[in-house]
VEXDO-842608 format. One line per field, with one value per residue: x, y, z of N, C-alpha, C in turn; residue in three letters. Coordinates in steps of 0.001 Angstrom, whole numbers. Layout:
REM residues N
n.xx = [X / ...];
n.yy = [Y / ...];
n.zz = [Z / ...];
ca.xx = [X / ...];
ca.yy = [Y / ...];
ca.zz = [Z / ...];
c.xx = [X / ...];
c.yy = [Y / ...];
c.zz = [Z / ...];
res = [ALA / ...];
This chain:
REM residues 249
n.xx = [101123 / 98965 / 98480 / 95870 / 94467 / 92847 / 91077 / 90358 / 87569 / 86478 / 85232 / 85880 / 88425 / 89060 / 87476 / 88574 / 91145 / 90947 / 89382 / 91373 / 93624 / 92237 / 91895 / 94442 / 95241 / 93535 / 94913 / 95015 / 96241 / 96383 / 96587 / 95810 / 93930 / 91188 / 89628 / 87826 / 85652 / 86658 / 89260 / 89342 / 88743 / 90823 / 93245 / 92271 / 92625 / 95310 / 96362 / 94863 / 93191 / 91907 / 89479 / 86991 / 86169 / 83609 / 82294 / 79298 / 78128 / 79588 / 81617 / 81569 / 81393 / 81108 / 79449 / 79267 / 77949 / 77897 / 80915 / 81328 / 79904 / 81396 / 83840 / 83553 / 82701 / 85140 / 87294 / 86348 / 86187 / 85329 / 83108 / 82370 / 79863 / 79744 / 77686 / 75695 / 73391 / 70155 / 68176 / 65597 / 65522 / 68245 / 69579 / 68037 / 69291 / 71949 / 72112 / 71865 / 74479 / 75435 / 76726 / 78780 / 78300 / 76776 / 77819 / 76733 / 77139 / 77842 / 80137 / 81331 / 84633 / 84863 / 82312 / 82975 / 85380 / 83903 / 82053 / 83625 / 85208 / 83074 / 82272 / 84904 / 84778 / 82413 / 83038 / 85198 / 83781 / 82172 / 83861 / 85271 / 82638 / 82197 / 84515 / 84109 / 81792 / 82768 / 84554 / 83087 / 81199 / 83055 / 83996 / 81489 / 81217 / 82951 / 82741 / 81595 / 79337 / 75918 / 74431 / 71772 / 69883 / 66834 / 64585 / 62156 / 59864 / 60030 / 61353 / 63991 / 66934 / 69801 / 71785 / 74749 / 76958 / 77038 / 74549 / 72786 / 73781 / 73212 / 70314 / 69960 / 69792 / 69927 / 71009 / 69167 / 66803 / 66761 / 67361 / 65054 / 62822 / 60202 / 59840 / 57430 / 56384 / 57712 / 59690 / 60438 / 57512 / 57334 / 59438 / 58418 / 57151 / 59108 / 60448 / 58689 / 58326 / 60693 / 60470 / 58246 / 58727 / 60969 / 63436 / 66452 / 66409 / 66861 / 66783 / 66055 / 66234 / 64926 / 63600 / 65156 / 64967 / 67216 / 69333 / 69842 / 67947 / 67478 / 66576 / 67563 / 68403 / 68437 / 69795 / 70162 / 70545 / 67871 / 67833 / 66569 / 66700 / 66353 / 65438 / 64938 / 62721 / 61807 / 60668 / 63488 / 64063 / 65532 / 68496 / 69798 / 71271 / 72245 / 73175 / 74298 / 72686 / 73246 / 71291 / 67888 / 65827 / 62043 / 61000 / 59892 / 58191];
n.yy = [142917 / 140685 / 140984 / 141483 / 140052 / 140993 / 140219 / 141267 / 141106 / 142553 / 143669 / 146187 / 148224 / 150518 / 151040 / 149102 / 149654 / 151808 / 150832 / 148822 / 151049 / 152225 / 150434 / 149397 / 151959 / 151783 / 149913 / 147223 / 144326 / 143758 / 140912 / 139882 / 140805 / 140165 / 139860 / 138194 / 135351 / 133038 / 133506 / 134467 / 132131 / 130926 / 132487 / 132716 / 130363 / 130110 / 132428 / 132798 / 134443 / 136543 / 138057 / 138331 / 140751 / 141024 / 141902 / 141476 / 141553 / 140554 / 140218 / 138013 / 134229 / 133629 / 134796 / 137029 / 135833 / 133071 / 132655 / 133316 / 131035 / 128849 / 129496 / 129663 / 127004 / 125536 / 126656 / 128047 / 130829 / 133850 / 136140 / 139244 / 140812 / 143214 / 145654 / 147256 / 147014 / 146429 / 144411 / 142060 / 139562 / 138920 / 139340 / 137622 / 135030 / 135635 / 135487 / 132960 / 131862 / 132661 / 134957 / 137700 / 140106 / 143167 / 145630 / 148658 / 150184 / 153305 / 153591 / 154938 / 155226 / 154984 / 153471 / 151128 / 150096 / 149568 / 147484 / 145567 / 144889 / 144313 / 141784 / 140327 / 139718 / 138377 / 135935 / 135264 / 134570 / 132581 / 130597 / 130010 / 129130 / 126898 / 125155 / 124862 / 123343 / 121077 / 120029 / 119599 / 117756 / 115747 / 115063 / 114022 / 111929 / 110321 / 109454 / 106249 / 105823 / 106314 / 109599 / 111480 / 114322 / 116355 / 118380 / 121496 / 120452 / 117599 / 116329 / 114029 / 115758 / 115195 / 112654 / 110512 / 108182 / 106238 / 106308 / 105285 / 102937 / 101606 / 102009 / 100235 / 101167 / 103046 / 106452 / 107537 / 106528 / 107402 / 110218 / 112754 / 111231 / 111083 / 111263 / 110601 / 108960 / 107100 / 106180 / 103533 / 102699 / 102577 / 104299 / 106706 / 108069 / 108509 / 110698 / 112714 / 112877 / 114265 / 116466 / 118018 / 118543 / 120106 / 119253 / 117408 / 114149 / 110759 / 107603 / 104153 / 100460 / 100385 / 98946 / 98556 / 97526 / 95497 / 95486 / 92857 / 91485 / 90964 / 92089 / 94393 / 96070 / 99727 / 102388 / 105871 / 109617 / 112375 / 115513 / 118391 / 120996 / 124197 / 127721 / 131012 / 130327 / 128647 / 125409 / 123735 / 121580 / 118080 / 116687 / 113507 / 110807 / 107369 / 104271 / 100766 / 98381 / 95575 / 94014 / 94912 / 96653 / 96294 / 99068 / 102335 / 105128];
n.zz = [96176 / 94186 / 90479 / 88917 / 86360 / 83207 / 80187 / 77333 / 75242 / 72140 / 69223 / 67754 / 67102 / 68071 / 70264 / 71849 / 72547 / 73813 / 75996 / 76939 / 77490 / 80028 / 81591 / 82451 / 83628 / 85774 / 87208 / 86781 / 84911 / 81359 / 79648 / 77275 / 74018 / 72198 / 68971 / 67804 / 68496 / 68106 / 68377 / 71042 / 72923 / 72402 / 73522 / 75893 / 76995 / 77020 / 78298 / 80840 / 82318 / 84964 / 84796 / 82125 / 79863 / 77892 / 74635 / 73819 / 71023 / 68831 / 65722 / 63034 / 63080 / 65728 / 68245 / 71228 / 73121 / 72782 / 72729 / 75579 / 76844 / 75912 / 77004 / 79862 / 80082 / 79649 / 80768 / 83030 / 83596 / 84603 / 83303 / 82130 / 80467 / 77783 / 76407 / 73775 / 73524 / 74361 / 74166 / 74671 / 74028 / 73369 / 75943 / 77321 / 76332 / 77168 / 79876 / 80347 / 80195 / 82512 / 83413 / 85260 / 85129 / 83704 / 81579 / 80115 / 77117 / 76007 / 78728 / 81986 / 83767 / 86293 / 86684 / 85215 / 86751 / 89163 / 88383 / 87516 / 90151 / 91503 / 90280 / 90324 / 93040 / 93541 / 91885 / 93777 / 95815 / 95139 / 94572 / 96669 / 98245 / 96757 / 97289 / 100156 / 100081 / 98349 / 100544 / 102926 / 101736 / 101092 / 103844 / 104794 / 103109 / 103794 / 106320 / 108335 / 109149 / 108410 / 106793 / 106255 / 104779 / 105160 / 103777 / 104536 / 103632 / 104392 / 102528 / 101286 / 100482 / 100777 / 100871 / 102157 / 100953 / 102863 / 104343 / 102030 / 101851 / 104495 / 104232 / 102077 / 99447 / 96177 / 94923 / 92989 / 94418 / 97155 / 97294 / 97040 / 98136 / 100283 / 103754 / 105160 / 103525 / 102264 / 103498 / 106100 / 107912 / 110709 / 111336 / 110828 / 113286 / 115043 / 113698 / 113262 / 116121 / 116964 / 114677 / 115668 / 118488 / 118351 / 118987 / 119451 / 118730 / 119857 / 117922 / 117883 / 116966 / 114635 / 111615 / 108357 / 105205 / 103280 / 100326 / 99985 / 100801 / 103373 / 106690 / 108782 / 111691 / 113149 / 114561 / 115387 / 115192 / 115079 / 114081 / 114356 / 112072 / 112670 / 111497 / 112467 / 114393 / 112763 / 111183 / 109292 / 108071 / 108405 / 109952 / 109706 / 111391 / 110859 / 111700 / 111947 / 114642 / 116584 / 117859 / 119530 / 121645 / 122065 / 120176 / 121047 / 121277];
ca.xx = [99584 / 98870 / 98249 / 94458 / 94752 / 91642 / 91374 / 89285 / 87043 / 85911 / 85861 / 85878 / 89855 / 89306 / 87099 / 89124 / 92143 / 90467 / 89287 / 92824 / 94344 / 91398 / 92069 / 95791 / 95417 / 93049 / 95876 / 94928 / 97111 / 95505 / 97542 / 95544 / 92884 / 90760 / 88490 / 86724 / 85221 / 87622 / 90867 / 89248 / 88967 / 92323 / 94017 / 91598 / 93033 / 96731 / 96711 / 94007 / 92831 / 91089 / 87947 / 86967 / 85264 / 83202 / 81231 / 78130 / 77771 / 80864 / 81513 / 82095 / 80478 / 80575 / 79174 / 80108 / 77380 / 78632 / 82166 / 81336 / 79621 / 82511 / 84789 / 82963 / 82426 / 86207 / 88342 / 85609 / 86583 / 84099 / 82815 / 81268 / 79272 / 79898 / 76988 / 75323 / 71960 / 69245 / 67052 / 65295 / 65897 / 69822 / 69618 / 67620 / 70593 / 73186 / 71563 / 72297 / 75925 / 75591 / 77649 / 79082 / 77771 / 76810 / 78066 / 76269 / 77992 / 79121 / 80317 / 82383 / 85559 / 84123 / 81495 / 83717 / 85635 / 82872 / 81543 / 84767 / 85219 / 81968 / 82332 / 85861 / 84422 / 81596 / 84076 / 85902 / 82690 / 81541 / 85069 / 85147 / 81610 / 82504 / 85464 / 83272 / 80811 / 83655 / 85263 / 82057 / 80632 / 84014 / 83884 / 80483 / 81104 / 84185 / 82491 / 81078 / 77531 / 75015 / 74013 / 70938 / 69273 / 65457 / 64109 / 61094 / 58617 / 60275 / 61896 / 65351 / 67790 / 71098 / 72417 / 75974 / 77074 / 76623 / 73154 / 72404 / 74221 / 71994 / 68649 / 69869 / 69054 / 70653 / 70863 / 67533 / 65786 / 66665 / 67214 / 63589 / 61917 / 59241 / 59931 / 56105 / 55413 / 58722 / 60445 / 59431 / 56207 / 57921 / 60280 / 58010 / 56615 / 60377 / 60879 / 57549 / 58637 / 62111 / 60025 / 57233 / 59423 / 62279 / 64662 / 67071 / 66005 / 67794 / 65884 / 66545 / 65447 / 63781 / 64181 / 65410 / 64970 / 68750 / 69196 / 70171 / 66582 / 67350 / 66075 / 68247 / 67793 / 69538 / 69581 / 70849 / 69927 / 67447 / 68328 / 65848 / 67374 / 65572 / 65923 / 64146 / 61803 / 60865 / 61567 / 63634 / 64266 / 65934 / 69656 / 69514 / 72071 / 71947 / 73995 / 73377 / 72725 / 73173 / 69743 / 67206 / 64614 / 60976 / 60993 / 58776 / 58288];
ca.yy = [142483 / 140073 / 141641 / 141186 / 139957 / 141010 / 140064 / 142316 / 140742 / 143453 / 143595 / 147437 / 148237 / 151939 / 150627 / 147988 / 150045 / 152883 / 149756 / 148720 / 151800 / 152404 / 149173 / 149856 / 153155 / 151217 / 148964 / 146000 / 144159 / 143260 / 140242 / 140125 / 141145 / 139375 / 140757 / 137605 / 134467 / 131922 / 134085 / 134705 / 131103 / 130243 / 133248 / 132371 / 128811 / 130594 / 133334 / 131960 / 135856 / 136695 / 138166 / 138651 / 142055 / 140429 / 142352 / 140693 / 141542 / 140268 / 139851 / 136509 / 133110 / 133275 / 136016 / 136886 / 134838 / 131607 / 132706 / 133308 / 129971 / 127820 / 129778 / 129258 / 125657 / 124966 / 127157 / 128387 / 132129 / 134674 / 137018 / 140408 / 141381 / 144790 / 145748 / 148784 / 146757 / 145919 / 143527 / 141447 / 138043 / 138771 / 139432 / 136091 / 134115 / 136042 / 135036 / 131345 / 131663 / 132915 / 136127 / 138033 / 141473 / 143811 / 147160 / 148983 / 151086 / 153624 / 153714 / 155822 / 154665 / 154420 / 152480 / 149878 / 149744 / 149029 / 146266 / 144619 / 144658 / 143337 / 140461 / 139603 / 139533 / 137403 / 134723 / 134575 / 133890 / 131288 / 129470 / 129590 / 128255 / 125533 / 124477 / 124441 / 122226 / 120123 / 119598 / 119089 / 116322 / 114686 / 114446 / 113320 / 110754 / 109309 / 108589 / 105074 / 106024 / 107070 / 111066 / 112117 / 115451 / 116478 / 119640 / 121884 / 119791 / 116236 / 115292 / 114012 / 116393 / 114872 / 111291 / 110065 / 106894 / 105188 / 105946 / 104169 / 101434 / 101201 / 101402 / 99280 / 101782 / 104018 / 107521 / 107910 / 105929 / 107924 / 111684 / 113094 / 110421 / 111772 / 110798 / 110276 / 107899 / 106499 / 105219 / 102442 / 103525 / 102377 / 105288 / 108246 / 108493 / 109046 / 111688 / 113574 / 113494 / 115330 / 117725 / 118554 / 119019 / 120604 / 118982 / 116146 / 112765 / 109351 / 106481 / 102716 / 99497 / 100594 / 98074 / 98462 / 96218 / 95805 / 95106 / 91320 / 90940 / 90619 / 92967 / 94825 / 97131 / 100737 / 103530 / 107105 / 110801 / 113028 / 116814 / 119340 / 122246 / 125228 / 128990 / 132081 / 129450 / 127667 / 124178 / 123809 / 120406 / 117184 / 116187 / 112417 / 109858 / 106134 / 103238 / 99083 / 97542 / 93940 / 93717 / 96033 / 96345 / 96714 / 100513 / 103112 / 106713];
ca.zz = [95772 / 93077 / 89477 / 88456 / 84827 / 82417 / 79068 / 76582 / 73801 / 71352 / 67838 / 67302 / 67756 / 68822 / 71540 / 72433 / 72759 / 75139 / 77387 / 77293 / 78449 / 81136 / 82812 / 83152 / 84574 / 86849 / 88113 / 86287 / 83746 / 80263 / 78958 / 75979 / 73448 / 71278 / 67921 / 67569 / 69530 / 68119 / 69086 / 72463 / 73235 / 72264 / 74052 / 77338 / 77193 / 77071 / 79439 / 81959 / 82950 / 86412 / 84126 / 80806 / 79104 / 76588 / 73871 / 73148 / 69498 / 68110 / 64213 / 62855 / 63307 / 66845 / 68690 / 72654 / 74232 / 72315 / 72976 / 77070 / 77101 / 75529 / 77728 / 80855 / 80395 / 79366 / 81659 / 84122 / 84151 / 84919 / 82222 / 82143 / 79209 / 77376 / 75239 / 73661 / 73459 / 75851 / 73882 / 75801 / 73485 / 73546 / 77390 / 77796 / 75932 / 77774 / 81049 / 80199 / 80330 / 84188 / 83471 / 86345 / 85163 / 82184 / 81381 / 78871 / 76568 / 76550 / 80211 / 82559 / 84205 / 87602 / 86313 / 84688 / 87857 / 90125 / 87944 / 87765 / 91617 / 92050 / 89597 / 91018 / 94674 / 93199 / 91526 / 95048 / 97009 / 94651 / 94482 / 98416 / 98665 / 96208 / 97930 / 101479 / 99928 / 98514 / 101804 / 103981 / 101401 / 101345 / 104900 / 105073 / 102384 / 104262 / 107457 / 108087 / 109429 / 107071 / 107195 / 105183 / 105310 / 104677 / 103807 / 105332 / 103221 / 104643 / 101353 / 101438 / 99602 / 100499 / 101447 / 101866 / 100830 / 104359 / 104366 / 100922 / 102346 / 105398 / 103694 / 100999 / 98173 / 95307 / 94705 / 92918 / 95345 / 98243 / 97093 / 96522 / 98764 / 101473 / 104807 / 105667 / 102645 / 101727 / 104668 / 106697 / 108671 / 111900 / 111443 / 110983 / 114664 / 115665 / 113143 / 113803 / 117791 / 116539 / 114321 / 116687 / 119674 / 117875 / 119784 / 118967 / 119367 / 119574 / 117826 / 117775 / 116826 / 113181 / 110574 / 106994 / 104081 / 102690 / 99202 / 99973 / 101088 / 104731 / 107464 / 109722 / 112480 / 112976 / 115268 / 115158 / 115754 / 114368 / 114619 / 113435 / 111404 / 112874 / 111453 / 113033 / 114975 / 111770 / 110838 / 108016 / 107569 / 109600 / 109942 / 110236 / 111069 / 111166 / 112258 / 112543 / 115836 / 116272 / 118319 / 119757 / 122181 / 121421 / 119938 / 121453 / 121187];
c.xx = [99951 / 98006 / 96707 / 94693 / 92942 / 91839 / 90146 / 88985 / 86136 / 86373 / 86129 / 87254 / 89987 / 88854 / 87938 / 90407 / 91960 / 90087 / 90623 / 93573 / 93490 / 91604 / 93423 / 96235 / 94572 / 93968 / 95741 / 95679 / 96057 / 96322 / 97200 / 94254 / 92371 / 89543 / 87282 / 86891 / 86204 / 89019 / 90481 / 89277 / 90280 / 93456 / 93286 / 92417 / 94720 / 97030 / 95912 / 93821 / 91969 / 89494 / 88262 / 85980 / 84990 / 82062 / 80399 / 77659 / 79056 / 80630 / 81847 / 80930 / 80174 / 80283 / 79579 / 79177 / 77754 / 80031 / 82219 / 80865 / 80486 / 83649 / 84599 / 82972 / 84167 / 87285 / 87469 / 86084 / 85647 / 84142 / 81699 / 81016 / 79292 / 78713 / 76205 / 73496 / 71392 / 68070 / 66839 / 65716 / 67541 / 70243 / 69451 / 68967 / 71503 / 73197 / 72114 / 73787 / 76233 / 76921 / 77743 / 78617 / 77582 / 77173 / 77475 / 77080 / 77526 / 79216 / 81422 / 83390 / 85097 / 83308 / 81963 / 84573 / 84912 / 82373 / 82476 / 85008 / 84123 / 82123 / 83446 / 85418 / 83323 / 82213 / 84464 / 84781 / 82397 / 82626 / 85202 / 83943 / 81549 / 83381 / 84763 / 82685 / 81581 / 83982 / 84248 / 81787 / 81601 / 84003 / 82756 / 80479 / 82259 / 84054 / 81836 / 79581 / 76920 / 74623 / 73085 / 70176 / 67895 / 65385 / 62701 / 59838 / 58767 / 60672 / 63270 / 66292 / 69060 / 71039 / 73705 / 75883 / 76614 / 75238 / 72388 / 72500 / 73426 / 70886 / 68805 / 69340 / 70100 / 70055 / 69483 / 66485 / 65508 / 66317 / 65582 / 62316 / 61448 / 59300 / 58547 / 55545 / 56341 / 59321 / 59535 / 58371 / 56648 / 58758 / 59681 / 57389 / 57975 / 60547 / 60042 / 57852 / 59586 / 61304 / 59356 / 57854 / 60495 / 63556 / 65063 / 66452 / 66666 / 66941 / 66604 / 65907 / 64504 / 64781 / 64224 / 65573 / 66403 / 68616 / 69508 / 69003 / 66143 / 66891 / 66733 / 67919 / 68908 / 68720 / 70385 / 69853 / 69124 / 67581 / 67766 / 66668 / 66263 / 66193 / 64635 / 62800 / 60996 / 61380 / 61670 / 64024 / 65128 / 67348 / 69654 / 70534 / 71827 / 73187 / 73082 / 73407 / 72792 / 71795 / 69319 / 66061 / 63417 / 60917 / 59680 / 59157 / 58068];
c.yy = [141751 / 140990 / 140926 / 141158 / 139875 / 140944 / 140589 / 141550 / 141802 / 143705 / 145144 / 147878 / 149440 / 151527 / 149859 / 148695 / 151257 / 151914 / 149557 / 149537 / 152312 / 151429 / 149111 / 151030 / 152837 / 150502 / 147370 / 145573 / 143157 / 142313 / 139753 / 140549 / 140935 / 140276 / 139655 / 136271 / 133399 / 132582 / 134116 / 133600 / 130433 / 131055 / 132958 / 131188 / 129316 / 131518 / 133351 / 133654 / 135521 / 136732 / 138371 / 139746 / 141353 / 141349 / 141490 / 140426 / 141638 / 139806 / 138424 / 135580 / 132948 / 134539 / 136016 / 136024 / 133372 / 131412 / 132513 / 131839 / 129011 / 127930 / 129340 / 127399 / 124667 / 125398 / 127791 / 129575 / 132801 / 135775 / 138138 / 140981 / 142959 / 144726 / 147001 / 148401 / 146411 / 145209 / 142377 / 139899 / 137866 / 138528 / 138129 / 135186 / 134376 / 135376 / 133460 / 130914 / 132241 / 134252 / 136783 / 139714 / 141908 / 145203 / 147744 / 150205 / 152502 / 153995 / 154543 / 154814 / 154110 / 153398 / 150830 / 149081 / 149178 / 147747 / 145231 / 144142 / 143416 / 141905 / 139608 / 139146 / 138126 / 135944 / 134162 / 133888 / 132537 / 130129 / 129091 / 128617 / 127080 / 124593 / 123989 / 123462 / 121282 / 119346 / 119248 / 117790 / 115278 / 114191 / 113491 / 111997 / 109722 / 108880 / 107223 / 105310 / 106853 / 108560 / 111358 / 113397 / 115989 / 118032 / 120175 / 120875 / 118124 / 115391 / 115375 / 114566 / 116033 / 113583 / 110820 / 108459 / 105796 / 105134 / 105291 / 102869 / 100876 / 101199 / 100736 / 99737 / 102532 / 105154 / 107995 / 107647 / 106891 / 109487 / 111751 / 112039 / 111331 / 110894 / 109800 / 109283 / 106795 / 105505 / 104426 / 103347 / 103453 / 103664 / 106776 / 108822 / 109244 / 110631 / 112890 / 113923 / 114688 / 116781 / 118408 / 119510 / 119852 / 120614 / 117673 / 114890 / 111598 / 108206 / 105156 / 101630 / 99583 / 99641 / 98965 / 97561 / 96634 / 95319 / 93561 / 90774 / 90551 / 91931 / 93156 / 96212 / 98266 / 101898 / 104955 / 108301 / 111534 / 114486 / 117953 / 120833 / 123379 / 126696 / 129999 / 131183 / 128723 / 126379 / 124188 / 122630 / 119206 / 116913 / 114742 / 111594 / 108399 / 104811 / 101754 / 98906 / 96036 / 93479 / 95030 / 95480 / 97079 / 98258 / 101050 / 104333 / 107491];
c.zz = [94476 / 91960 / 89264 / 86992 / 84098 / 80703 / 78293 / 75405 / 73090 / 70038 / 67164 / 67900 / 68499 / 70461 / 72546 / 73335 / 73942 / 76169 / 77861 / 78263 / 79821 / 82115 / 83488 / 83907 / 85748 / 87762 / 87567 / 85070 / 82668 / 79234 / 77670 / 75363 / 72167 / 70347 / 67738 / 68602 / 69500 / 68721 / 70651 / 73287 / 73306 / 73308 / 75654 / 77737 / 77514 / 78290 / 80530 / 82670 / 84138 / 85718 / 82954 / 80500 / 77530 / 75939 / 73275 / 71620 / 68953 / 66686 / 64048 / 62672 / 64888 / 67750 / 70501 / 73503 / 73876 / 73291 / 74683 / 77304 / 76982 / 76617 / 79664 / 81149 / 79998 / 80674 / 83015 / 84575 / 83878 / 83554 / 82551 / 80831 / 78710 / 76316 / 74967 / 73582 / 74633 / 75255 / 74461 / 75498 / 73859 / 75073 / 77893 / 77657 / 76693 / 79421 / 81330 / 80609 / 81716 / 84074 / 84716 / 86193 / 83829 / 82373 / 80156 / 78306 / 76071 / 78084 / 80694 / 83359 / 85554 / 87772 / 86028 / 85869 / 88719 / 89666 / 88080 / 89361 / 91887 / 91369 / 90161 / 92521 / 94370 / 93000 / 92816 / 95724 / 96324 / 94573 / 95899 / 98796 / 97798 / 97016 / 99273 / 101171 / 99525 / 99795 / 102680 / 103252 / 101321 / 102750 / 105215 / 104106 / 102930 / 105588 / 107495 / 108398 / 108403 / 107822 / 105738 / 105706 / 104405 / 104533 / 104673 / 104851 / 103697 / 103480 / 101695 / 100193 / 99446 / 101609 / 101124 / 101464 / 101972 / 104355 / 103235 / 101300 / 103599 / 105093 / 102478 / 99816 / 97611 / 95516 / 94534 / 93679 / 96525 / 98051 / 96484 / 97376 / 99943 / 102509 / 105262 / 104939 / 102193 / 102398 / 105528 / 107771 / 110154 / 112381 / 111466 / 112526 / 115246 / 115214 / 113035 / 115202 / 117555 / 116059 / 114923 / 117886 / 119289 / 118568 / 119256 / 119483 / 119005 / 119200 / 117848 / 117424 / 115512 / 112184 / 109243 / 106072 / 103567 / 101270 / 98948 / 100462 / 102388 / 105296 / 108839 / 110538 / 112865 / 114121 / 114641 / 115805 / 114819 / 114935 / 113717 / 113289 / 111852 / 112542 / 111762 / 113697 / 114077 / 111314 / 109469 / 107474 / 109067 / 109168 / 110554 / 110323 / 111216 / 111106 / 112450 / 113910 / 115849 / 116875 / 119158 / 120439 / 121660 / 121229 / 120556 / 121376 / 122296];
res = [UNK / UNK / UNK / UNK / UNK / UNK / UNK / UNK / UNK / UNK / UNK / UNK / UNK / UNK / UNK / UNK / UNK / UNK / UNK / UNK / UNK / UNK / UNK / UNK / UNK / UNK / UNK / UNK / UNK / UNK / UNK / UNK / UNK / UNK / UNK / UNK / UNK / UNK / UNK / UNK / UNK / UNK / UNK / UNK / UNK / UNK / UNK / UNK / UNK / UNK / UNK / UNK / UNK / UNK / UNK / UNK / UNK / UNK / UNK / UNK / UNK / UNK / UNK / UNK / UNK / UNK / UNK / UNK / UNK / UNK / UNK / UNK / UNK / UNK / UNK / UNK / UNK / UNK / UNK / UNK / UNK / UNK / UNK / UNK / UNK / UNK / UNK / UNK / UNK / UNK / UNK / UNK / UNK / UNK / UNK / UNK / UNK / UNK / UNK / UNK / UNK / UNK / UNK / UNK / UNK / UNK / UNK / UNK / UNK / UNK / UNK / UNK / UNK / UNK / UNK / UNK / UNK / UNK / UNK / UNK / UNK / UNK / UNK / UNK / UNK / UNK / UNK / UNK / UNK / UNK / UNK / UNK / UNK / UNK / UNK / UNK / UNK / UNK / UNK / UNK / UNK / UNK / UNK / UNK / UNK / UNK / UNK / UNK / UNK / UNK / UNK / UNK / UNK / UNK / UNK / UNK / UNK / UNK / UNK / UNK / UNK / UNK / UNK / UNK / UNK / UNK / UNK / UNK / UNK / UNK / UNK / UNK / UNK / UNK / UNK / UNK / UNK / UNK / UNK / UNK / UNK / UNK / UNK / UNK / UNK / UNK / UNK / UNK / UNK / UNK / UNK / UNK / UNK / UNK / UNK / UNK / UNK / UNK / UNK / UNK / UNK / UNK / UNK / UNK / UNK / UNK / UNK / UNK / UNK / UNK / UNK / UNK / UNK / UNK / UNK / UNK / UNK / UNK / UNK / UNK / UNK / UNK / UNK / UNK / UNK / UNK / UNK / UNK / UNK / UNK / UNK / UNK / UNK / UNK / UNK / UNK / UNK / UNK / UNK / UNK / UNK / UNK / UNK / UNK / UNK / UNK / UNK / UNK / UNK];
């Protein structure tokens, strides 16, 4: 089993040593202990731990919140805050760093282990989700056909490069566009047919104005996204066709 590395950032040496011993007893490795924000950032880069236990109220010019912010932005290492305070303003600042948990001092061994395991699991899931998202986006960006997706309010929330090429538009013009008012009027009945029937629908012969000023005709699929019987949006594909018959719904 790979040993989990946890770094401690705590300016009270007695408290830091107590936490270090507890972590080792629980089976974790402690590659570094830092007593200031500046040292913590340096050691985080050197050791790249799996998790950092960070005291919010560090002494010196950089508190735990600012330290966590910089560590997350530079190394993307998850942070769990240690605090003896429940001040709302402090906690609001801390939230902005997207911490993976809070442990209120004094804490018990069981509580420490539980928070660490939850934070590690959450971080693992976030990494997997990010990798999955990047994989599917790379696939969608790599195909020739256009693919775009709407939400339940018929607003375009995703479009690959192919879709923007076919539509003759750029990202700011496509993302956030409302199908019922921003896309060609001739296209709307097709979209509504698929939405109302909750069934995939193939459209063809729909003109889209291109960036070169010419008008070309396209076809594609409209596939409703249904969850628990409710319309959640539409998956749409688009491709060029050399010619078309008079479109009909």
